[in-house]
C-alpha atoms as a printed R data frame, in Angstrom:
    type eleno elety resid chain resno       x       y       z
1   ATOM     1    CA   MET     A     1  29.702  46.518 -40.135
2   ATOM     2    CA   SER     A     2  27.750  46.982 -36.925
3   ATOM     3    CA   ILE     A     3  24.411  45.179 -36.698
4   ATOM     4    CA   ARG     A     4  21.736  46.328 -34.272
5   ATOM     5    CA   LEU     A     5  20.521  43.352 -32.227
6   ATOM     6    CA   PRO     A     6  16.787  42.829 -31.983
7   ATOM     7    CA   SER     A     7  15.101  43.032 -28.576
8   ATOM     8    CA   LEU     A     8  15.226  39.888 -26.383
9   ATOM     9    CA   THR     A     9  11.393  39.878 -26.294
10  ATOM    10    CA   HIS     A    10  11.195  39.738 -30.076
11  ATOM    11    CA   LEU     A    11  13.716  36.922 -30.175
12  ATOM    12    CA   ARG     A    12  11.997  34.951 -27.455
13  ATOM    13    CA   CYS     A    13   8.608  35.305 -29.195
14  ATOM    14    CA   PHE     A    14  10.096  34.014 -32.411
15  ATOM    15    CA   GLU     A    15  11.949  31.148 -30.703
16  ATOM    16    CA   SER     A    16   8.786  29.942 -28.950
17  ATOM    17    CA   ALA     A    17   6.659  30.269 -32.139
18  ATOM    18    CA   ALA     A    18   9.337  28.442 -34.154
19  ATOM    19    CA   ARG     A    19   9.571  25.660 -31.566
20  ATOM    20    CA   HIS     A    20   5.814  25.074 -31.549
21  ATOM    21    CA   GLU     A    21   5.138  26.272 -35.106
22  ATOM    22    CA   SER     A    22   2.162  28.019 -33.553
23  ATOM    23    CA   PHE     A    23   1.542  31.652 -32.592
24  ATOM    24    CA   THR     A    24  -1.256  30.542 -30.272
25  ATOM    25    CA   ILE     A    25   0.953  28.229 -28.187
26  ATOM    26    CA   ALA     A    26   3.764  30.790 -28.253
27  ATOM    27    CA   ALA     A    27   1.354  33.355 -26.820
28  ATOM    28    CA   GLU     A    28   0.474  31.004 -23.984
29  ATOM    29    CA   ASP     A    29   4.159  30.267 -23.435
30  ATOM    30    CA   MET     A    30   5.055  33.989 -23.290
31  ATOM    31    CA   GLY     A    31   2.012  35.115 -21.331
32  ATOM    32    CA   MET     A    32   0.967  37.417 -24.171
33  ATOM    33    CA   THR     A    33  -1.940  37.661 -26.610
34  ATOM    34    CA   GLN     A    34  -1.635  35.981 -30.019
35  ATOM    35    CA   SER     A    35  -1.876  39.352 -31.768
36  ATOM    36    CA   ALA     A    36   1.017  40.695 -29.655
37  ATOM    37    CA   VAL     A    37   3.220  37.725 -30.544
38  ATOM    38    CA   SER     A    38   2.287  38.079 -34.216
39  ATOM    39    CA   LYS     A    39   3.187  41.797 -34.091
40  ATOM    40    CA   LYS     A    40   6.550  41.114 -32.447
41  ATOM    41    CA   ILE     A    41   7.418  38.551 -35.156
42  ATOM    42    CA   ARG     A    42   6.375  40.909 -37.962
43  ATOM    43    CA   GLU     A    43   8.583  43.588 -36.479
44  ATOM    44    CA   LEU     A    44  11.466  41.088 -36.198
45  ATOM    45    CA   GLU     A    45  11.022  40.080 -39.840
46  ATOM    46    CA   ALA     A    46  11.075  43.740 -40.845
47  ATOM    47    CA   ASP     A    47  14.318  44.312 -38.845
48  ATOM    48    CA   LEU     A    48  16.043  41.258 -40.313
49  ATOM    49    CA   GLY     A    49  14.733  41.728 -43.901
50  ATOM    50    CA   PHE     A    50  13.312  38.272 -44.557
51  ATOM    51    CA   ASP     A    51  10.160  36.218 -43.844
52  ATOM    52    CA   MET     A    52  10.510  33.575 -41.158
53  ATOM    53    CA   PHE     A    53   6.993  32.107 -41.381
54  ATOM    54    CA   GLN     A    54   4.580  31.324 -44.170
55  ATOM    55    CA   ARG     A    55   0.860  30.732 -43.803
56  ATOM    56    CA   VAL     A    56  -0.309  27.156 -44.209
57  ATOM    57    CA   GLY     A    57  -4.057  26.837 -44.028
58  ATOM    58    CA   ARG     A    58  -5.035  28.262 -40.636
59  ATOM    59    CA   GLY     A    59  -1.556  27.716 -39.219
60  ATOM    60    CA   VAL     A    60   2.026  28.767 -39.906
61  ATOM    61    CA   ALA     A    61   5.203  26.986 -40.950
62  ATOM    62    CA   LEU     A    62   8.797  28.071 -40.894
63  ATOM    63    CA   THR     A    63  10.468  29.162 -44.046
64  ATOM    64    CA   GLU     A    64  13.871  27.609 -44.738
65  ATOM    65    CA   ALA     A    65  15.567  30.824 -43.610
66  ATOM    66    CA   GLY     A    66  13.383  30.922 -40.531
67  ATOM    67    CA   ARG     A    67  14.249  27.321 -39.687
68  ATOM    68    CA   ARG     A    68  18.002  27.970 -39.933
69  ATOM    69    CA   PHE     A    69  17.614  31.076 -37.772
70  ATOM    70    CA   ALA     A    70  15.559  29.173 -35.232
71  ATOM    71    CA   GLU     A    71  18.140  26.390 -34.899
72  ATOM    72    CA   ASN     A    72  20.957  28.842 -34.161
73  ATOM    73    CA   LEU     A    73  18.832  31.096 -31.990
74  ATOM    74    CA   SER     A    74  17.686  28.225 -29.744
75  ATOM    75    CA   ALA     A    75  21.337  27.416 -28.912
76  ATOM    76    CA   ASP     A    76  22.171  31.082 -28.432
77  ATOM    77    CA   LEU     A    77  19.268  31.689 -26.013
78  ATOM    78    CA   GLY     A    78  20.210  28.540 -24.168
79  ATOM    79    CA   GLY     A    79  23.739  29.866 -23.731
80  ATOM    80    CA   LEU     A    80  22.429  33.198 -22.555
81  ATOM    81    CA   ARG     A    81  20.077  31.522 -20.120
82  ATOM    82    CA   LYS     A    82  22.917  29.458 -18.685
83  ATOM    83    CA   THR     A    83  25.120  32.574 -18.387
84  ATOM    84    CA   VAL     A    84  22.364  34.342 -16.377
85  ATOM    85    CA   GLN     A    85  21.795  31.318 -14.206
86  ATOM    86    CA   GLU     A    86  25.481  30.964 -13.465
87  ATOM    87    CA   ALA     A    87  25.705  34.657 -12.627
88  ATOM    88    CA   VAL     A    88  22.767  34.375 -10.209
89  ATOM    89    CA   ALA     A    89  24.149  31.157  -8.689
90  ATOM    90    CA   GLY     A    90  27.618  32.785  -8.421
91  ATOM    91    CA   GLY     A    91  26.143  35.710  -6.570
92  ATOM    92    CA   ALA     A    92  24.691  33.234  -4.107
93  ATOM    93    CA   ARG     A    93  27.981  31.326  -4.061
94  ATOM    94    CA   LYS     A    94  26.421  28.368  -5.845
95  ATOM    95    CA   THR     A    95  27.222  26.438  -9.056
96  ATOM    96    CA   THR     A    96  24.556  25.677 -11.661
97  ATOM    97    CA   LEU     A    97  24.517  22.440 -13.648
98  ATOM    98    CA   SER     A    98  22.538  22.250 -16.891
99  ATOM    99    CA   ILE     A    99  20.995  18.800 -17.398
100 ATOM   100    CA   GLY     A   100  19.207  17.591 -20.475
101 ATOM   101    CA   ILE     A   101  16.450  15.120 -19.721
102 ATOM   102    CA   LEU     A   102  13.327  13.334 -21.024
103 ATOM   103    CA   PRO     A   103  10.080  14.781 -19.561
104 ATOM   104    CA   THR     A   104   8.669  11.557 -18.129
105 ATOM   105    CA   PHE     A   105  12.044  10.425 -16.756
106 ATOM   106    CA   ALA     A   106  12.404  13.822 -15.083
107 ATOM   107    CA   ASN     A   107   8.974  13.803 -13.522
108 ATOM   108    CA   LEU     A   108   8.783  10.198 -12.431
109 ATOM   109    CA   TRP     A   109  12.339   9.139 -11.698
110 ATOM   110    CA   LEU     A   110  14.754  11.983 -11.199
111 ATOM   111    CA   ILE     A   111  12.757  14.766  -9.518
112 ATOM   112    CA   PRO     A   112  11.427  12.586  -6.642
113 ATOM   113    CA   ARG     A   113  15.050  11.691  -5.813
114 ATOM   114    CA   LEU     A   114  16.497  15.199  -6.094
115 ATOM   115    CA   PRO     A   115  15.925  16.249  -2.438
116 ATOM   116    CA   ASP     A   116  18.597  13.690  -1.508
117 ATOM   117    CA   PHE     A   117  21.167  15.208  -3.914
118 ATOM   118    CA   LEU     A   118  20.368  18.787  -2.932
119 ATOM   119    CA   ALA     A   119  20.692  17.942   0.709
120 ATOM   120    CA   GLU     A   120  24.139  16.461   0.048
121 ATOM   121    CA   HIS     A   121  25.172  19.381  -2.210
122 ATOM   122    CA   PRO     A   122  23.423  22.576  -1.121
123 ATOM   123    CA   ASP     A   123  25.958  24.607  -3.122
124 ATOM   124    CA   ILE     A   124  24.814  23.122  -6.475
125 ATOM   125    CA   GLU     A   125  21.744  24.292  -8.365
126 ATOM   126    CA   LEU     A   126  20.245  22.248 -11.217
127 ATOM   127    CA   SER     A   127  18.656  23.510 -14.416
128 ATOM   128    CA   LEU     A   128  16.644  20.840 -16.260
129 ATOM   129    CA   SER     A   129  15.880  21.135 -19.983
130 ATOM   130    CA   THR     A   130  13.503  18.595 -21.467
131 ATOM   131    CA   ARG     A   131  13.727  17.187 -24.945
132 ATOM   132    CA   LEU     A   132  12.498  14.051 -26.726
133 ATOM   133    CA   VAL     A   133  15.591  13.738 -28.977
134 ATOM   134    CA   PRO     A   134  19.324  13.609 -28.182
135 ATOM   135    CA   PHE     A   135  20.953  16.900 -27.335
136 ATOM   136    CA   ASP     A   136  23.995  18.295 -29.182
137 ATOM   137    CA   PHE     A   137  26.698  18.949 -26.594
138 ATOM   138    CA   GLU     A   138  28.667  21.059 -29.116
139 ATOM   139    CA   ARG     A   139  25.745  23.410 -29.769
140 ATOM   140    CA   GLU     A   140  23.872  23.346 -26.450
141 ATOM   141    CA   PRO     A   141  25.375  24.416 -23.133
142 ATOM   142    CA   LEU     A   142  24.713  21.171 -21.186
143 ATOM   143    CA   ASP     A   143  26.856  19.541 -18.592
144 ATOM   144    CA   LEU     A   144  25.124  16.124 -18.721
145 ATOM   145    CA   ALA     A   145  22.077  14.535 -20.336
146 ATOM   146    CA   PHE     A   146  19.830  11.535 -19.910
147 ATOM   147    CA   HIS     A   147  18.998   9.284 -22.840
148 ATOM   148    CA   TYR     A   148  16.486   6.484 -23.513
149 ATOM   149    CA   GLY     A   149  17.149   3.870 -26.184
150 ATOM   150    CA   GLY     A   150  20.349   2.161 -27.224
151 ATOM   151    CA   GLU     A   151  24.002   2.981 -26.740
152 ATOM   152    CA   ASN     A   152  23.991   5.008 -29.933
153 ATOM   153    CA   TRP     A   153  25.020   8.580 -29.042
154 ATOM   154    CA   PRO     A   154  28.316   9.117 -30.922
155 ATOM   155    CA   GLY     A   155  30.978  11.512 -29.576
156 ATOM   156    CA   THR     A   156  29.934  11.062 -25.937
157 ATOM   157    CA   ARG     A   157  30.567   8.835 -22.957
158 ATOM   158    CA   MET     A   158  27.448   6.891 -21.957
159 ATOM   159    CA   HIS     A   159  26.784   5.342 -18.532
160 ATOM   160    CA   HIS     A   160  24.180   2.557 -18.568
161 ATOM   161    CA   LEU     A   161  21.735   3.150 -15.741
162 ATOM   162    CA   PHE     A   162  19.221   0.334 -16.067
163 ATOM   163    CA   GLY     A   163  17.188  -1.577 -18.589
164 ATOM   164    CA   GLU     A   164  13.484  -1.193 -19.051
165 ATOM   165    CA   LYS     A   165  10.887  -3.702 -17.900
166 ATOM   166    CA   VAL     A   166   7.194  -3.187 -18.656
167 ATOM   167    CA   ALA     A   167   4.024  -4.714 -17.292
168 ATOM   168    CA   PRO     A   168   0.282  -3.893 -17.186
169 ATOM   169    CA   VAL     A   169  -1.073  -1.740 -14.383
170 ATOM   170    CA   CYS     A   170  -4.399  -0.099 -13.520
171 ATOM   171    CA   SER     A   171  -6.112   1.535 -10.577
172 ATOM   172    CA   PRO     A   172  -7.701  -0.704  -7.885
173 ATOM   173    CA   ARG     A   173 -11.162   0.727  -8.800
174 ATOM   174    CA   PHE     A   174 -10.615  -0.124 -12.506
175 ATOM   175    CA   ARG     A   175  -9.478  -3.666 -11.684
176 ATOM   176    CA   GLU     A   176 -12.558  -4.289  -9.565
177 ATOM   177    CA   ALA     A   177 -14.964  -2.697 -12.033
178 ATOM   178    CA   HIS     A   178 -13.717  -4.877 -14.881
179 ATOM   179    CA   GLY     A   179 -13.086  -8.051 -12.989
180 ATOM   180    CA   LEU     A   180  -9.433  -8.269 -13.941
181 ATOM   181    CA   GLY     A   181  -7.854 -11.226 -12.229
182 ATOM   182    CA   ALA     A   182  -4.379 -12.685 -12.464
183 ATOM   183    CA   ASP     A   183  -5.163 -14.457 -15.747
184 ATOM   184    CA   LEU     A   184  -6.495 -11.280 -17.423
185 ATOM   185    CA   ARG     A   185  -9.400 -13.161 -18.957
186 ATOM   186    CA   ASN     A   186 -11.539 -10.020 -19.077
187 ATOM   187    CA   LEU     A   187  -8.842  -7.719 -20.427
188 ATOM   188    CA   SER     A   188 -10.127  -7.907 -23.995
189 ATOM   189    CA   ASP     A   189 -13.365  -6.236 -22.853
190 ATOM   190    CA   ALA     A   190 -11.685  -3.502 -20.776
191 ATOM   191    CA   PRO     A   191 -10.462  -0.089 -22.055
192 ATOM   192    CA   VAL     A   192  -6.727   0.146 -22.516
193 ATOM   193    CA   LEU     A   193  -4.322   3.050 -22.722
194 ATOM   194    CA   HIS     A   194  -1.546   3.558 -25.303
195 ATOM   195    CA   LEU     A   195   1.581   5.654 -25.657
196 ATOM   196    CA   ALA     A   196   1.339   7.098 -29.156
197 ATOM   197    CA   SER     A   197   5.003   6.384 -29.897
198 ATOM   198    CA   ARG     A   198   4.690   2.767 -28.730
199 ATOM   199    CA   THR     A   199   1.605   1.451 -30.458
200 ATOM   200    CA   ASN     A   200   2.978  -2.125 -30.300
201 ATOM   201    CA   ALA     A   201   3.393  -2.125 -26.498
202 ATOM   202    CA   TRP     A   202   0.276  -4.189 -25.834
203 ATOM   203    CA   PRO     A   203   0.790  -6.694 -28.716
204 ATOM   204    CA   ASP     A   204   4.495  -7.117 -27.865
205 ATOM   205    CA   TRP     A   205   3.780  -7.664 -24.166
206 ATOM   206    CA   MET     A   206   0.998 -10.179 -24.866
207 ATOM   207    CA   ALA     A   207   3.221 -12.097 -27.329
208 ATOM   208    CA   GLN     A   208   6.102 -12.312 -24.852
209 ATOM   209    CA   ALA     A   209   3.686 -13.141 -22.003
210 ATOM   210    CA   GLY     A   210   2.357 -16.044 -24.057
211 ATOM   211    CA   ILE     A   211  -1.222 -14.736 -24.022
212 ATOM   212    CA   ASP     A   212  -2.933 -16.281 -27.052
213 ATOM   213    CA   ARG     A   213  -5.587 -13.729 -27.903
214 ATOM   214    CA   ALA     A   214  -5.882 -10.648 -30.035
215 ATOM   215    CA   ALA     A   215  -4.115  -7.744 -28.459
216 ATOM   216    CA   PRO     A   216  -6.217  -4.607 -27.746
217 ATOM   217    CA   LEU     A   217  -5.363  -1.847 -30.222
218 ATOM   218    CA   GLU     A   218  -8.318   0.418 -29.640
219 ATOM   219    CA   GLY     A   219  -8.328   2.783 -26.707
220 ATOM   220    CA   ARG     A   220  -7.054   6.148 -25.600
221 ATOM   221    CA   TYR     A   221  -3.702   7.453 -26.870
222 ATOM   222    CA   PHE     A   222  -1.308   9.880 -25.143
223 ATOM   223    CA   ASP     A   223   2.044  11.257 -26.217
224 ATOM   224    CA   GLN     A   224   3.927  10.935 -22.878
225 ATOM   225    CA   HIS     A   225   4.203   8.095 -20.333
226 ATOM   226    CA   SER     A   226   3.397  10.512 -17.502
227 ATOM   227    CA   MET     A   227   0.019  11.139 -19.129
228 ATOM   228    CA   VAL     A   228  -0.595   7.427 -19.580
229 ATOM   229    CA   ILE     A   229   0.175   6.865 -15.916
230 ATOM   230    CA   SER     A   230  -2.104   9.712 -14.811
231 ATOM   231    CA   ALA     A   231  -4.871   8.280 -16.983
232 ATOM   232    CA   ALA     A   232  -4.422   4.840 -15.402
233 ATOM   233    CA   ILE     A   233  -4.614   6.381 -11.918
234 ATOM   234    CA   ALA     A   234  -7.828   8.117 -13.015
235 ATOM   235    CA   SER     A   235  -9.301   4.706 -13.964
236 ATOM   236    CA   LEU     A   236  -9.466   5.500 -17.690
237 ATOM   237    CA   GLY     A   237  -7.926   2.186 -18.611
238 ATOM   238    CA   ALA     A   238  -5.219  -0.379 -18.088
239 ATOM   239    CA   ALA     A   239  -1.698   0.548 -19.298
240 ATOM   240    CA   ILE     A   240   1.605  -1.078 -20.197
241 ATOM   241    CA   VAL     A   241   4.253   1.080 -18.390
242 ATOM   242    CA   PRO     A   242   7.880   0.853 -17.345
243 ATOM   243    CA   MET     A   243   8.039  -0.487 -13.810
244 ATOM   244    CA   GLN     A   244  10.780   1.994 -12.797
245 ATOM   245    CA   MET     A   245   8.413   4.865 -13.562
246 ATOM   246    CA   VAL     A   246   5.571   3.743 -11.247
247 ATOM   247    CA   GLU     A   247   7.421   2.715  -8.099
248 ATOM   248    CA   ARG     A   248   5.721   5.381  -5.981
249 ATOM   249    CA   GLU     A   249   2.238   4.722  -7.402
250 ATOM   250    CA   LEU     A   250   2.506   1.000  -6.769
251 ATOM   251    CA   ALA     A   251   3.831   1.555  -3.224
252 ATOM   252    CA   SER     A   252   1.041   4.011  -2.408
253 ATOM   253    CA   GLY     A   253  -1.706   1.755  -3.889
254 ATOM   254    CA   GLU     A   254  -2.742   4.287  -6.527
255 ATOM   255    CA   LEU     A   255  -1.858   1.601  -9.102
256 ATOM   256    CA   VAL     A   256  -1.785  -2.185  -8.947
257 ATOM   257    CA   ARG     A   257   0.028  -4.740 -11.038
258 ATOM   258    CA   LEU     A   258  -2.139  -6.938 -13.191
259 ATOM   259    CA   GLY     A   259  -1.239 -10.495 -14.022
260 ATOM   260    CA   GLY     A   260   1.460 -11.638 -16.342
261 ATOM   261    CA   PRO     A   261   5.231 -11.129 -16.334
262 ATOM   262    CA   GLU     A   262   7.470  -8.091 -16.422
263 ATOM   263    CA   VAL     A   263   8.842  -7.985 -19.990
264 ATOM   264    CA   THR     A   264  12.204  -6.557 -20.955
265 ATOM   265    CA   THR     A   265  11.887  -4.141 -23.897
266 ATOM   266    CA   GLY     A   266  15.534  -4.171 -24.997
267 ATOM   267    CA   GLN     A   267  15.805  -0.411 -24.418
268 ATOM   268    CA   SER     A   268  17.721   1.251 -21.547
269 ATOM   269    CA   TYR     A   269  18.238   4.553 -19.747
270 ATOM   270    CA   TYR     A   270  21.682   6.217 -19.886
271 ATOM   271    CA   LEU     A   271  23.451   9.152 -18.348
272 ATOM   272    CA   VAL     A   272  25.484  10.843 -21.076
273 ATOM   273    CA   ARG     A   273  28.454  13.199 -20.756
274 ATOM   274    CA   PRO     A   274  30.512  15.067 -23.323
275 ATOM   275    CA   VAL     A   275  33.967  13.724 -23.960
276 ATOM   276    CA   GLY     A   276  36.541  15.309 -21.690
277 ATOM   277    CA   ARG     A   277  36.911  16.248 -18.072
278 ATOM   278    CA   LEU     A   278  33.794  17.189 -16.106
279 ATOM   279    CA   SER     A   279  33.640  19.933 -13.502
280 ATOM   280    CA   GLU     A   280  33.670  18.834  -9.885
281 ATOM   281    CA   PRO     A   281  29.882  19.604  -9.491
282 ATOM   282    CA   ALA     A   282  29.091  17.565 -12.637
283 ATOM   283    CA   GLU     A   283  31.238  14.727 -11.320
284 ATOM   284    CA   ALA     A   284  29.307  14.838  -8.049
285 ATOM   285    CA   PHE     A   285  25.981  14.680  -9.874
286 ATOM   286    CA   GLU     A   286  27.171  11.883 -12.103
287 ATOM   287    CA   GLY     A   287  28.287   9.799  -9.146
288 ATOM   288    CA   TRP     A   288  25.048  10.392  -7.303
289 ATOM   289    CA   VAL     A   289  22.923   9.372 -10.309
290 ATOM   290    CA   LEU     A   290  24.918   6.163 -10.734
291 ATOM   291    CA   ARG     A   291  24.414   5.293  -7.040
292 ATOM   292    CA   GLN     A   292  20.691   5.904  -7.383
293 ATOM   293    CA   ALA     A   293  20.465   3.732 -10.487
294 ATOM   294    CA   ALA     A   294  22.384   0.920  -8.765
295 ATOM   295    CA   ARG     A   295  19.526   0.614  -6.311
296 ATOM   296    CA   GLN     A   296  17.038  -0.288  -9.024
C-alpha cells in the first residue's frame, strides 16, 4: 500500500511544536505566525487520521500517539538534515561531521577553539546539535557527542576530557559595589546567581570551602550556565561556575575570582563515540579534542 508523505513544512511545524510543546515557540522557530503553525498541524492530523495534540488549559500537550510520532520524526528529520549537509559538503569536496553537544559547553569551551581545528582541516565541516540529555547513536545520525556527568553512557566508548572545578566569580564592578574581599565576609548581603539544575551549588561550595555561615539560597535563577555567566558579567550577582567555562572572561577582566578555593564537583566532561571504527574525519576531530583537553 502506497502512503502519500506529508509536506516537509507540515512535518517541521509538528516537530518543532512537539519539541517545545508550544505552538507559539514553534511559530518563532519556523518564522511563521502561530495561526499558520496551528493550521499546518491541523492539516497534518487530518492527513494522518489521528490527533497529535490535546488542549491543556491555555497550552497544548502531546497525545500518546503524537509523542511516539514525534520521537521517530525527530530522528528521521535529523537523518534527512545530515543527508542534505553531506550532499552540500560533497559538492564542495568537504566532509560533514555531526556532533552532539551541551549548549554551554559548545558556546564557552568548544566554539572558541574551533578556528584552530578548521584551520588544520579546511576540508571538514561541523554540524553541532545541542541537547541536555545523552544522545542515542542508534537512532540519531551523530558521529561523536560530548557528555557531562559520570562515565555512565552504556554501549559507547567514552574519553575523559577533564573534571569540573567550580569557584565564585563576579564582575569587578559588583565586587567593588558590595565590598567583597578575599574572606567573603559581605557575601551574605550580596545578590547571588543560581543555575536552576544545581540549586545546591552555593551550599556545597561553602561547605567544602569551610565557610561557617548560612549559604545564600535566594537570588536569581537561570537554566543554563551561559546565562549565569552573562548575568555575572552584567553585575547581577556573584555566581558559582566551572572554571573551564570562564577562562576568557577571567583573562579579559570581565569577571574576577572571589576568595575561597576551587572545589571539585565529582562530575566530568567526556567525548563519546559509538562502538566501532570511526571515519578518518571523525578520528581527526577526536584527536584534536583530546589534545585541547590535555591543555586544561
